[in-house]
ChimeraX commands (.cxc) that place a marker at each C-alpha (Angstrom):
marker #1 position 51.35,-51.51,30.25 radius 0.5
marker #1 position 49.45,-52.83,26.18 radius 0.5
marker #1 position 46.68,-52.41,28.15 radius 0.5
marker #1 position 47.46,-49.27,29.21 radius 0.5
marker #1 position 48.64,-47.90,25.86 radius 0.5
marker #1 position 45.27,-49.30,24.35 radius 0.5
marker #1 position 43.44,-47.37,26.42 radius 0.5
marker #1 position 45.26,-44.21,25.79 radius 0.5
marker #1 position 45.13,-44.77,22.40 radius 0.5
marker #1 position 41.28,-44.89,22.77 radius 0.5
marker #1 position 41.02,-41.64,24.41 radius 0.5
marker #1 position 43.43,-39.62,21.64 radius 0.5
marker #1 position 41.24,-40.66,19.49 radius 0.5
marker #1 position 37.98,-39.60,21.15 radius 0.5
marker #1 position 39.59,-36.64,21.39 radius 0.5
marker #1 position 40.83,-36.01,18.11 radius 0.5
marker #1 position 37.16,-37.07,16.81 radius 0.5
marker #1 position 35.03,-34.19,19.66 radius 0.5
marker #1 position 37.58,-31.96,18.30 radius 0.5
marker #1 position 36.36,-32.85,14.74 radius 0.5
marker #1 position 32.82,-32.51,15.02 radius 0.5
marker #1 position 32.83,-28.82,17.32 radius 0.5
marker #1 position 35.45,-27.38,14.41 radius 0.5
marker #1 position 32.41,-28.86,12.08 radius 0.5
marker #1 position 30.43,-27.00,13.93 radius 0.5
marker #1 position 32.20,-23.43,14.21 radius 0.5
marker #1 position 32.30,-23.72,10.59 radius 0.5
marker #1 position 27.98,-23.94,9.93 radius 0.5
marker #1 position 27.57,-19.98,9.38 radius 0.5
marker #1 position 24.88,-18.78,11.75 radius 0.5
marker #1 position 23.03,-15.85,9.52 radius 0.5
marker #1 position 23.01,-15.75,5.57 radius 0.5
marker #1 position 21.54,-13.33,3.55 radius 0.5
marker #1 position 18.14,-12.21,2.19 radius 0.5
marker #1 position 17.88,-10.00,-0.72 radius 0.5
marker #1 position 15.02,-8.04,-1.40 radius 0.5
marker #1 position 14.46,-7.49,-5.69 radius 0.5
marker #1 position 11.38,-5.79,-5.38 radius 0.5
marker #1 position 9.93,-2.73,-8.19 radius 0.5
marker #1 position 7.79,0.46,-8.09 radius 0.5
marker #1 position 8.29,1.00,-4.17 radius 0.5
marker #1 position 8.50,4.25,-3.65 radius 0.5
marker #1 position 9.30,6.81,-0.73 radius 0.5
marker #1 position 7.39,6.75,2.14 radius 0.5
marker #1 position 6.36,10.45,5.10 radius 0.5
marker #1 position 9.12,10.78,7.26 radius 0.5
marker #1 position 7.04,9.05,9.83 radius 0.5
marker #1 position 7.35,5.78,8.53 radius 0.5
marker #1 position 9.99,2.44,7.49 radius 0.5
marker #1 position 8.68,-0.76,4.98 radius 0.5
marker #1 position 10.07,-3.85,7.11 radius 0.5
marker #1 position 10.06,-7.40,6.13 radius 0.5
marker #1 position 9.59,-10.64,7.88 radius 0.5
marker #1 position 9.80,-13.92,6.96 radius 0.5
marker #1 position 6.92,-16.69,8.68 radius 0.5
marker #1 position 8.25,-19.39,10.77 radius 0.5
marker #1 position 6.34,-22.27,12.04 radius 0.5
marker #1 position 2.94,-19.92,11.60 radius 0.5
marker #1 position 5.17,-16.22,13.49 radius 0.5
marker #1 position 6.83,-13.75,12.02 radius 0.5
marker #1 position 10.06,-12.84,12.59 radius 0.5
marker #1 position 11.42,-9.04,11.40 radius 0.5
marker #1 position 14.65,-9.56,8.40 radius 0.5
marker #1 position 14.92,-5.23,9.61 radius 0.5
marker #1 position 13.40,-1.53,8.13 radius 0.5
marker #1 position 14.46,0.47,5.16 radius 0.5
marker #1 position 13.49,3.65,3.48 radius 0.5
marker #1 position 15.48,3.60,0.26 radius 0.5
marker #1 position 13.32,2.36,-2.69 radius 0.5
marker #1 position 16.60,1.96,-4.78 radius 0.5
marker #1 position 16.72,-1.96,-5.21 radius 0.5
marker #1 position 18.78,-4.90,-4.62 radius 0.5
marker #1 position 19.12,-4.91,-0.68 radius 0.5
marker #1 position 20.00,-7.05,1.37 radius 0.5
marker #1 position 19.79,-7.85,4.81 radius 0.5
marker #1 position 21.87,-10.42,7.95 radius 0.5
marker #1 position 19.02,-12.77,9.22 radius 0.5
marker #1 position 19.70,-16.01,11.36 radius 0.5
marker #1 position 20.84,-18.93,9.17 radius 0.5
marker #1 position 18.63,-21.17,10.84 radius 0.5
marker #1 position 14.41,-19.51,10.95 radius 0.5
marker #1 position 14.90,-18.33,7.40 radius 0.5
marker #1 position 15.74,-21.88,6.31 radius 0.5
marker #1 position 12.77,-22.84,7.30 radius 0.5
marker #1 position 10.65,-19.71,6.56 radius 0.5
marker #1 position 7.49,-20.67,4.44 radius 0.5
marker #1 position 6.43,-16.72,3.23 radius 0.5
marker #1 position 7.90,-13.26,3.44 radius 0.5
marker #1 position 5.75,-10.38,4.40 radius 0.5
marker #1 position 6.43,-6.92,3.20 radius 0.5
marker #1 position 4.75,-4.22,5.59 radius 0.5
marker #1 position 4.28,-0.47,6.74 radius 0.5
marker #1 position 5.66,-0.46,10.21 radius 0.5
marker #1 position 5.85,3.02,11.99 radius 0.5
marker #1 position 9.88,4.56,12.16 radius 0.5
marker #1 position 11.33,3.87,15.28 radius 0.5
marker #1 position 8.38,1.02,16.83 radius 0.5
marker #1 position 9.38,-0.40,19.46 radius 0.5
marker #1 position 7.72,-3.07,22.71 radius 0.5
marker #1 position 5.39,-5.51,21.75 radius 0.5
marker #1 position 4.36,-3.03,18.80 radius 0.5
marker #1 position 7.79,-3.84,17.11 radius 0.5
marker #1 position 7.11,-6.92,17.03 radius 0.5
marker #1 position 4.62,-7.79,15.13 radius 0.5
marker #1 position 3.82,-6.41,11.04 radius 0.5
marker #1 position 1.48,-3.84,11.16 radius 0.5
marker #1 position -1.93,-3.65,9.46 radius 0.5
marker #1 position -0.82,-1.99,6.39 radius 0.5
marker #1 position 1.14,-5.14,4.85 radius 0.5
marker #1 position 1.99,-4.20,1.40 radius 0.5
marker #1 position 3.90,-7.44,-1.04 radius 0.5
marker #1 position 3.61,-11.51,0.38 radius 0.5
marker #1 position 4.33,-14.91,-0.97 radius 0.5
marker #1 position 5.49,-17.81,-0.42 radius 0.5
marker #1 position 8.97,-19.77,-1.05 radius 0.5
marker #1 position 9.53,-21.96,-3.57 radius 0.5
marker #1 position 13.20,-23.08,-2.66 radius 0.5
marker #1 position 15.27,-20.33,-1.95 radius 0.5
marker #1 position 12.68,-17.66,-3.97 radius 0.5
marker #1 position 9.60,-16.50,-3.01 radius 0.5
marker #1 position 7.77,-13.87,-5.57 radius 0.5
marker #1 position 6.22,-11.40,-3.69 radius 0.5
marker #1 position 2.84,-9.10,-4.63 radius 0.5
marker #1 position 0.11,-6.79,-3.66 radius 0.5
marker #1 position -2.88,-9.43,-3.84 radius 0.5
marker #1 position -2.24,-9.22,-0.39 radius 0.5
marker #1 position -3.89,-5.74,-0.41 radius 0.5
marker #1 position -6.23,-6.76,-3.39 radius 0.5
marker #1 position -7.05,-7.48,-6.91 radius 0.5
marker #1 position -7.30,-4.41,-8.76 radius 0.5
marker #1 position -7.23,-5.64,-12.13 radius 0.5
marker #1 position -10.43,-5.21,-13.00 radius 0.5
marker #1 position -11.10,-2.15,-11.24 radius 0.5
marker #1 position -13.95,0.01,-12.87 radius 0.5
marker #1 position -14.78,3.68,-12.08 radius 0.5
marker #1 position -16.74,6.90,-13.27 radius 0.5
marker #1 position -17.38,9.88,-12.44 radius 0.5
marker #1 position -19.14,13.23,-13.40 radius 0.5
marker #1 position -18.26,17.14,-12.89 radius 0.5
marker #1 position -20.70,18.72,-10.34 radius 0.5
marker #1 position -20.85,21.18,-7.65 radius 0.5
marker #1 position -23.34,20.46,-5.25 radius 0.5
marker #1 position -22.54,22.07,-2.53 radius 0.5
marker #1 position -23.12,25.42,-3.22 radius 0.5
marker #1 position -25.75,27.53,-5.01 radius 0.5
marker #1 position -23.88,28.40,-7.65 radius 0.5
marker #1 position -24.74,26.79,-10.96 radius 0.5
marker #1 position -21.74,28.83,-12.98 radius 0.5
marker #1 position -18.76,26.65,-11.88 radius 0.5
marker #1 position -19.95,23.16,-12.25 radius 0.5
marker #1 position -16.66,22.14,-13.92 radius 0.5
marker #1 position -15.13,22.85,-10.14 radius 0.5
marker #1 position -16.03,19.44,-8.62 radius 0.5
marker #1 position -16.13,16.02,-8.96 radius 0.5
marker #1 position -18.83,13.26,-7.45 radius 0.5
marker #1 position -17.42,9.54,-8.35 radius 0.5
marker #1 position -21.22,8.39,-9.11 radius 0.5
marker #1 position -23.56,7.48,-11.99 radius 0.5
marker #1 position -26.58,9.05,-12.43 radius 0.5
marker #1 position -27.46,8.36,-15.76 radius 0.5
marker #1 position -30.72,6.32,-14.66 radius 0.5
marker #1 position -30.93,8.77,-11.60 radius 0.5
marker #1 position -32.79,9.37,-9.71 radius 0.5
marker #1 position -31.47,8.33,-8.00 radius 0.5
marker #1 position -27.67,8.00,-8.53 radius 0.5
marker #1 position -25.53,4.98,-7.92 radius 0.5
marker #1 position -21.65,4.19,-6.87 radius 0.5
marker #1 position -19.73,4.94,-10.42 radius 0.5
marker #1 position -17.00,2.90,-8.65 radius 0.5
marker #1 position -16.14,-0.41,-8.68 radius 0.5
marker #1 position -12.86,-1.60,-6.36 radius 0.5
marker #1 position -12.66,-4.55,-4.11 radius 0.5
marker #1 position -13.32,-4.47,-0.30 radius 0.5
marker #1 position -9.80,-3.66,0.88 radius 0.5
marker #1 position -8.54,-4.94,4.41 radius 0.5
marker #1 position -7.74,-3.15,7.49 radius 0.5
marker #1 position -4.94,-0.92,7.26 radius 0.5
marker #1 position -5.55,0.48,4.27 radius 0.5
marker #1 position -8.35,3.18,2.80 radius 0.5
marker #1 position -8.70,4.10,-0.76 radius 0.5
marker #1 position -8.35,8.08,-1.98 radius 0.5
marker #1 position -9.44,10.22,-4.05 radius 0.5
marker #1 position -7.33,13.14,-6.49 radius 0.5
marker #1 position -7.73,15.98,-8.52 radius 0.5
marker #1 position -4.25,16.65,-9.76 radius 0.5
marker #1 position -4.37,20.18,-11.50 radius 0.5
marker #1 position -1.84,21.75,-12.90 radius 0.5
marker #1 position 0.75,19.35,-11.80 radius 0.5
marker #1 position -0.52,19.59,-7.38 radius 0.5
marker #1 position -2.34,16.09,-6.01 radius 0.5
marker #1 position -6.15,17.76,-4.03 radius 0.5
marker #1 position -7.15,15.01,-1.92 radius 0.5
marker #1 position -11.01,14.48,-2.76 radius 0.5
marker #1 position -10.90,12.90,0.99 radius 0.5
marker #1 position -10.10,8.40,2.23 radius 0.5
marker #1 position -13.07,6.29,2.19 radius 0.5
marker #1 position -13.88,2.54,2.48 radius 0.5
marker #1 position -17.67,2.57,0.52 radius 0.5
marker #1 position -18.09,3.42,-2.69 radius 0.5
marker #1 position -21.64,4.19,-2.15 radius 0.5
marker #1 position -20.48,6.41,1.27 radius 0.5
marker #1 position -19.63,9.99,2.49 radius 0.5
marker #1 position -16.25,10.28,2.07 radius 0.5
marker #1 position -14.56,11.35,5.35 radius 0.5
marker #1 position -13.33,15.47,4.13 radius 0.5
marker #1 position -15.11,17.74,2.76 radius 0.5
marker #1 position -12.50,20.74,3.53 radius 0.5
marker #1 position -12.61,22.21,0.23 radius 0.5
marker #1 position -16.84,21.78,-0.20 radius 0.5
marker #1 position -19.08,24.77,-0.19 radius 0.5
marker #1 position -21.82,24.89,2.91 radius 0.5
marker #1 position -25.11,23.30,1.17 radius 0.5
marker #1 position -25.64,19.94,2.51 radius 0.5
marker #1 position -25.30,17.36,0.33 radius 0.5
marker #1 position -28.23,15.47,-0.50 radius 0.5
marker #1 position -28.61,11.07,1.19 radius 0.5
marker #1 position -30.04,8.79,-1.60 radius 0.5
marker #1 position -27.98,6.47,0.41 radius 0.5
marker #1 position -29.41,6.87,3.90 radius 0.5
marker #1 position -26.91,7.02,6.86 radius 0.5
marker #1 position -24.13,6.70,4.01 radius 0.5
marker #1 position -25.20,9.58,2.75 radius 0.5
marker #1 position -23.85,10.32,-0.53 radius 0.5
marker #1 position -20.97,9.49,-2.83 radius 0.5
marker #1 position -17.11,10.31,-2.71 radius 0.5
marker #1 position -15.75,13.45,-3.73 radius 0.5
marker #1 position -15.31,16.80,-3.56 radius 0.5
marker #1 position -16.21,20.25,-4.19 radius 0.5
marker #1 position -13.31,22.65,-4.87 radius 0.5
marker #1 position -15.06,26.34,-3.89 radius 0.5
marker #1 position -12.64,27.24,-0.58 radius 0.5
marker #1 position -9.56,26.97,1.26 radius 0.5
marker #1 position -7.46,26.72,-1.46 radius 0.5
marker #1 position -4.21,24.86,-1.61 radius 0.5
marker #1 position -0.75,27.59,-2.27 radius 0.5
marker #1 position -0.36,27.93,-6.09 radius 0.5
marker #1 position -4.02,26.77,-7.46 radius 0.5
marker #1 position -7.08,28.89,-7.11 radius 0.5
marker #1 position -10.78,27.81,-6.33 radius 0.5
marker #1 position -13.00,27.77,-8.14 radius 0.5
marker #1 position -11.21,25.86,-10.78 radius 0.5
marker #1 position -11.96,24.13,-14.01 radius 0.5
marker #1 position -11.79,20.46,-13.80 radius 0.5
marker #1 position -10.78,19.91,-17.40 radius 0.5
marker #1 position -7.51,19.04,-18.98 radius 0.5
marker #1 position -6.63,17.79,-14.63 radius 0.5
marker #1 position -6.32,14.02,-14.21 radius 0.5
marker #1 position -8.60,12.71,-11.53 radius 0.5
marker #1 position -6.85,9.38,-9.60 radius 0.5
marker #1 position -8.28,7.08,-7.34 radius 0.5
marker #1 position -4.93,5.61,-5.29 radius 0.5
marker #1 position -4.89,2.89,-2.51 radius 0.5
marker #1 position -3.40,4.83,1.01 radius 0.5
marker #1 position -1.75,3.18,3.83 radius 0.5
marker #1 position -4.01,3.53,6.77 radius 0.5
marker #1 position -2.47,5.55,9.06 radius 0.5
marker #1 position -0.69,7.66,6.44 radius 0.5
marker #1 position 1.55,10.91,7.15 radius 0.5
marker #1 position 2.00,11.03,3.48 radius 0.5
marker #1 position 0.30,14.40,1.26 radius 0.5
marker #1 position 1.01,13.17,-2.29 radius 0.5
marker #1 position -1.08,9.84,-3.85 radius 0.5
marker #1 position 0.73,6.40,-2.80 radius 0.5
marker #1 position 2.18,4.60,-5.16 radius 0.5
marker #1 position -1.28,2.11,-6.13 radius 0.5
marker #1 position -2.94,3.48,-8.08 radius 0.5
marker #1 position -5.59,1.71,-9.70 radius 0.5
marker #1 position -7.65,4.12,-11.84 radius 0.5
marker #1 position -6.81,7.39,-13.23 radius 0.5
marker #1 position -8.42,9.43,-16.57 radius 0.5
marker #1 position -8.06,13.21,-17.51 radius 0.5
marker #1 position -11.02,15.83,-17.63 radius 0.5
marker #1 position -11.96,15.62,-21.42 radius 0.5
marker #1 position -11.21,19.44,-22.75 radius 0.5
marker #1 position -15.47,18.96,-23.38 radius 0.5
marker #1 position -16.55,17.34,-20.65 radius 0.5
marker #1 position -20.08,18.09,-19.83 radius 0.5
marker #1 position -21.22,18.82,-16.74 radius 0.5
marker #1 position -23.65,16.03,-14.58 radius 0.5
marker #1 position -22.74,13.88,-17.49 radius 0.5
marker #1 position -20.93,10.65,-16.97 radius 0.5
marker #1 position -17.40,9.40,-17.48 radius 0.5
marker #1 position -15.60,6.69,-17.14 radius 0.5
marker #1 position -12.31,6.25,-16.29 radius 0.5
marker #1 position -8.92,4.56,-16.95 radius 0.5
marker #1 position -6.84,1.83,-15.85 radius 0.5
marker #1 position -4.79,3.80,-13.06 radius 0.5
marker #1 position -0.29,3.98,-13.81 radius 0.5
marker #1 position 0.10,1.69,-11.28 radius 0.5
marker #1 position -2.39,-1.41,-10.68 radius 0.5
marker #1 position -0.06,-3.93,-8.93 radius 0.5
marker #1 position 3.31,-3.90,-7.49 radius 0.5
marker #1 position 5.54,-7.42,-7.84 radius 0.5
marker #1 position 9.22,-8.37,-7.00 radius 0.5
marker #1 position 11.23,-11.12,-5.86 radius 0.5
marker #1 position 13.07,-11.94,-2.52 radius 0.5
marker #1 position 16.09,-14.67,-2.44 radius 0.5
marker #1 position 17.74,-16.54,0.60 radius 0.5
marker link #1:1,2 radius 0.2
marker link #1:2,3 radius 0.2
marker link #1:3,4 radius 0.2
marker link #1:4,5 radius 0.2
marker link #1:5,6 radius 0.2
marker link #1:6,7 radius 0.2
marker link #1:7,8 radius 0.2
marker link #1:8,9 radius 0.2
marker link #1:9,10 radius 0.2
marker link #1:10,11 radius 0.2
marker link #1:11,12 radius 0.2
marker link #1:12,13 radius 0.2
marker link #1:13,14 radius 0.2
marker link #1:14,15 radius 0.2
marker link #1:15,16 radius 0.2
marker link #1:16,17 radius 0.2
marker link #1:17,18 radius 0.2
marker link #1:18,19 radius 0.2
marker link #1:19,20 radius 0.2
marker link #1:20,21 radius 0.2
marker link #1:21,22 radius 0.2
marker link #1:22,23 radius 0.2
marker link #1:23,24 radius 0.2
marker link #1:24,25 radius 0.2
marker link #1:25,26 radius 0.2
marker link #1:26,27 radius 0.2
marker link #1:27,28 radius 0.2
marker link #1:28,29 radius 0.2
marker link #1:29,30 radius 0.2
marker link #1:30,31 radius 0.2
marker link #1:31,32 radius 0.2
marker link #1:32,33 radius 0.2
marker link #1:33,34 radius 0.2
marker link #1:34,35 radius 0.2
marker link #1:35,36 radius 0.2
marker link #1:36,37 radius 0.2
marker link #1:37,38 radius 0.2
marker link #1:38,39 radius 0.2
marker link #1:39,40 radius 0.2
marker link #1:40,41 radius 0.2
marker link #1:41,42 radius 0.2
marker link #1:42,43 radius 0.2
marker link #1:43,44 radius 0.2
marker link #1:44,45 radius 0.2
marker link #1:45,46 radius 0.2
marker link #1:46,47 radius 0.2
marker link #1:47,48 radius 0.2
marker link #1:48,49 radius 0.2
marker link #1:49,50 radius 0.2
marker link #1:50,51 radius 0.2
marker link #1:51,52 radius 0.2
marker link #1:52,53 radius 0.2
marker link #1:53,54 radius 0.2
marker link #1:54,55 radius 0.2
marker link #1:55,56 radius 0.2
marker link #1:56,57 radius 0.2
marker link #1:57,58 radius 0.2
marker link #1:58,59 radius 0.2
marker link #1:59,60 radius 0.2
marker link #1:60,61 radius 0.2
marker link #1:61,62 radius 0.2
marker link #1:62,63 radius 0.2
marker link #1:63,64 radius 0.2
marker link #1:64,65 radius 0.2
marker link #1:65,66 radius 0.2
marker link #1:66,67 radius 0.2
marker link #1:67,68 radius 0.2
marker link #1:68,69 radius 0.2
marker link #1:69,70 radius 0.2
marker link #1:70,71 radius 0.2
marker link #1:71,72 radius 0.2
marker link #1:72,73 radius 0.2
marker link #1:73,74 radius 0.2
marker link #1:74,75 radius 0.2
marker link #1:75,76 radius 0.2
marker link #1:76,77 radius 0.2
marker link #1:77,78 radius 0.2
marker link #1:78,79 radius 0.2
marker link #1:79,80 radius 0.2
marker link #1:80,81 radius 0.2
marker link #1:81,82 radius 0.2
marker link #1:82,83 radius 0.2
marker link #1:83,84 radius 0.2
marker link #1:84,85 radius 0.2
marker link #1:85,86 radius 0.2
marker link #1:86,87 radius 0.2
marker link #1:87,88 radius 0.2
marker link #1:88,89 radius 0.2
marker link #1:89,90 radius 0.2
marker link #1:90,91 radius 0.2
marker link #1:91,92 radius 0.2
marker link #1:92,93 radius 0.2
marker link #1:93,94 radius 0.2
marker link #1:94,95 radius 0.2
marker link #1:95,96 radius 0.2
marker link #1:96,97 radius 0.2
marker link #1:97,98 radius 0.2
marker link #1:98,99 radius 0.2
marker link #1:99,100 radius 0.2
marker link #1:100,101 radius 0.2
marker link #1:101,102 radius 0.2
marker link #1:102,103 radius 0.2
marker link #1:103,104 radius 0.2
marker link #1:104,105 radius 0.2
marker link #1:105,106 radius 0.2
marker link #1:106,107 radius 0.2
marker link #1:107,108 radius 0.2
marker link #1:108,109 radius 0.2
marker link #1:109,110 radius 0.2
marker link #1:110,111 radius 0.2
marker link #1:111,112 radius 0.2
marker link #1:112,113 radius 0.2
marker link #1:113,114 radius 0.2
marker link #1:114,115 radius 0.2
marker link #1:115,116 radius 0.2
marker link #1:116,117 radius 0.2
marker link #1:117,118 radius 0.2
marker link #1:118,119 radius 0.2
marker link #1:119,120 radius 0.2
marker link #1:120,121 radius 0.2
marker link #1:121,122 radius 0.2
marker link #1:122,123 radius 0.2
marker link #1:123,124 radius 0.2
marker link #1:124,125 radius 0.2
marker link #1:125,126 radius 0.2
marker link #1:126,127 radius 0.2
marker link #1:127,128 radius 0.2
marker link #1:128,129 radius 0.2
marker link #1:129,130 radius 0.2
marker link #1:130,131 radius 0.2
marker link #1:131,132 radius 0.2
marker link #1:132,133 radius 0.2
marker link #1:133,134 radius 0.2
marker link #1:134,135 radius 0.2
marker link #1:135,136 radius 0.2
marker link #1:136,137 radius 0.2
marker link #1:137,138 radius 0.2
marker link #1:138,139 radius 0.2
marker link #1:139,140 radius 0.2
marker link #1:140,141 radius 0.2
marker link #1:141,142 radius 0.2
marker link #1:142,143 radius 0.2
marker link #1:143,144 radius 0.2
marker link #1:144,145 radius 0.2
marker link #1:145,146 radius 0.2
marker link #1:146,147 radius 0.2
marker link #1:147,148 radius 0.2
marker link #1:148,149 radius 0.2
marker link #1:149,150 radius 0.2
marker link #1:150,151 radius 0.2
marker link #1:151,152 radius 0.2
marker link #1:152,153 radius 0.2
marker link #1:153,154 radius 0.2
marker link #1:154,155 radius 0.2
marker link #1:155,156 radius 0.2
marker link #1:156,157 radius 0.2
marker link #1:157,158 radius 0.2
marker link #1:158,159 radius 0.2
marker link #1:159,160 radius 0.2
marker link #1:160,161 radius 0.2
marker link #1:161,162 radius 0.2
marker link #1:162,163 radius 0.2
marker link #1:163,164 radius 0.2
marker link #1:164,165 radius 0.2
marker link #1:165,166 radius 0.2
marker link #1:166,167 radius 0.2
marker link #1:167,168 radius 0.2
marker link #1:168,169 radius 0.2
marker link #1:169,170 radius 0.2
marker link #1:170,171 radius 0.2
marker link #1:171,172 radius 0.2
marker link #1:172,173 radius 0.2
marker link #1:173,174 radius 0.2
marker link #1:174,175 radius 0.2
marker link #1:175,176 radius 0.2
marker link #1:176,177 radius 0.2
marker link #1:177,178 radius 0.2
marker link #1:178,179 radius 0.2
marker link #1:179,180 radius 0.2
marker link #1:180,181 radius 0.2
marker link #1:181,182 radius 0.2
marker link #1:182,183 radius 0.2
marker link #1:183,184 radius 0.2
marker link #1:184,185 radius 0.2
marker link #1:185,186 radius 0.2
marker link #1:186,187 radius 0.2
marker link #1:187,188 radius 0.2
marker link #1:188,189 radius 0.2
marker link #1:189,190 radius 0.2
marker link #1:190,191 radius 0.2
marker link #1:191,192 radius 0.2
marker link #1:192,193 radius 0.2
marker link #1:193,194 radius 0.2
marker link #1:194,195 radius 0.2
marker link #1:195,196 radius 0.2
marker link #1:196,197 radius 0.2
marker link #1:197,198 radius 0.2
marker link #1:198,199 radius 0.2
marker link #1:199,200 radius 0.2
marker link #1:200,201 radius 0.2
marker link #1:201,202 radius 0.2
marker link #1:202,203 radius 0.2
marker link #1:203,204 radius 0.2
marker link #1:204,205 radius 0.2
marker link #1:205,206 radius 0.2
marker link #1:206,207 radius 0.2
marker link #1:207,208 radius 0.2
marker link #1:208,209 radius 0.2
marker link #1:209,210 radius 0.2
marker link #1:210,211 radius 0.2
marker link #1:211,212 radius 0.2
marker link #1:212,213 radius 0.2
marker link #1:213,214 radius 0.2
marker link #1:214,215 radius 0.2
marker link #1:215,216 radius 0.2
marker link #1:216,217 radius 0.2
marker link #1:217,218 radius 0.2
marker link #1:218,219 radius 0.2
marker link #1:219,220 radius 0.2
marker link #1:220,221 radius 0.2
marker link #1:221,222 radius 0.2
marker link #1:222,223 radius 0.2
marker link #1:223,224 radius 0.2
marker link #1:224,225 radius 0.2
marker link #1:225,226 radius 0.2
marker link #1:226,227 radius 0.2
marker link #1:227,228 radius 0.2
marker link #1:228,229 radius 0.2
marker link #1:229,230 radius 0.2
marker link #1:230,231 radius 0.2
marker link #1:231,232 radius 0.2
marker link #1:232,233 radius 0.2
marker link #1:233,234 radius 0.2
marker link #1:234,235 radius 0.2
marker link #1:235,236 radius 0.2
marker link #1:236,237 radius 0.2
marker link #1:237,238 radius 0.2
marker link #1:238,239 radius 0.2
marker link #1:239,240 radius 0.2
marker link #1:240,241 radius 0.2
marker link #1:241,242 radius 0.2
marker link #1:242,243 radius 0.2
marker link #1:243,244 radius 0.2
marker link #1:244,245 radius 0.2
marker link #1:245,246 radius 0.2
marker link #1:246,247 radius 0.2
marker link #1:247,248 radius 0.2
marker link #1:248,249 radius 0.2
marker link #1:249,250 radius 0.2
marker link #1:250,251 radius 0.2
marker link #1:251,252 radius 0.2
marker link #1:252,253 radius 0.2
marker link #1:253,254 radius 0.2
marker link #1:254,255 radius 0.2
marker link #1:255,256 radius 0.2
marker link #1:256,257 radius 0.2
marker link #1:257,258 radius 0.2
marker link #1:258,259 radius 0.2
marker link #1:259,260 radius 0.2
marker link #1:260,261 radius 0.2
marker link #1:261,262 radius 0.2
marker link #1:262,263 radius 0.2
marker link #1:263,264 radius 0.2
marker link #1:264,265 radius 0.2
marker link #1:265,266 radius 0.2
marker link #1:266,267 radius 0.2
marker link #1:267,268 radius 0.2
marker link #1:268,269 radius 0.2
marker link #1:269,270 radius 0.2
marker link #1:270,271 radius 0.2
marker link #1:271,272 radius 0.2
marker link #1:272,273 radius 0.2
marker link #1:273,274 radius 0.2
marker link #1:274,275 radius 0.2
marker link #1:275,276 radius 0.2
marker link #1:276,277 radius 0.2
marker link #1:277,278 radius 0.2
marker link #1:278,279 radius 0.2
marker link #1:279,280 radius 0.2
marker link #1:280,281 radius 0.2
marker link #1:281,282 radius 0.2
marker link #1:282,283 radius 0.2
marker link #1:283,284 radius 0.2
marker link #1:284,285 radius 0.2
marker link #1:285,286 radius 0.2
marker link #1:286,287 radius 0.2
marker link #1:287,288 radius 0.2
marker link #1:288,289 radius 0.2
marker link #1:289,290 radius 0.2
marker link #1:290,291 radius 0.2
marker link #1:291,292 radius 0.2
marker link #1:292,293 radius 0.2
marker link #1:293,294 radius 0.2
marker link #1:294,295 radius 0.2
marker link #1:295,296 radius 0.2
marker link #1:296,297 radius 0.2
marker link #1:297,298 radius 0.2
view
């Protein structure tokens, strides 16, 4: 009888311990909150969203997408994965992605940083370091035979010791997913001079230039980034124009890009002086946004 009571008591204690253990397991949270506090982000075009990623054992795990650029924003993430995350990355993604493409970040990675404790300080260093970027340009319209409208074109070159001219831009090489783009902001309207990845090569567009072929001082790479504003003027703008008083900008753009306005990162900018001389080198200054940063907390 005593032996039987002992066995029953042992079983009861075992069941109680098991119950307590299960209760403890059930009390462990399965999710945790990830909070983003990011500075300077601007809204994307309607076809794209921002997406956060944590890197766990070298693999990316999505923390969710967003379009609003009002912060802080919080996202619910698997607690174990978040605890084991080593880095955070913010990318720009096509809206509505599914399948394999949705499982990995696009090449347009904008912000990144490693976790130290429960905080990751993120920056645009993953795109490039633009703190030492410099730029020069001239006013000229080499794509027509009219020499009376030379202030209606901008070309990013340095002809101080020409011939031949040399590149006017000193910019770091961008990785896949990013391109540079030149702009002339005329009476508040930003007009693209084209996108490019090489500073001593013809850019990828000439929708406003004339019909005279550009010289090719750079061989197969052609001329330099820039544009003549002579034809096909956008609504509200008249070509030829006078770029004196306009703002010349170099931005860094995601590629592909569905937004017709300049992207957030603008490392170089300059207001064309009212007394600017045609065909004469003008130096650019630091742009309004050289880098972005922020904090991610878990």
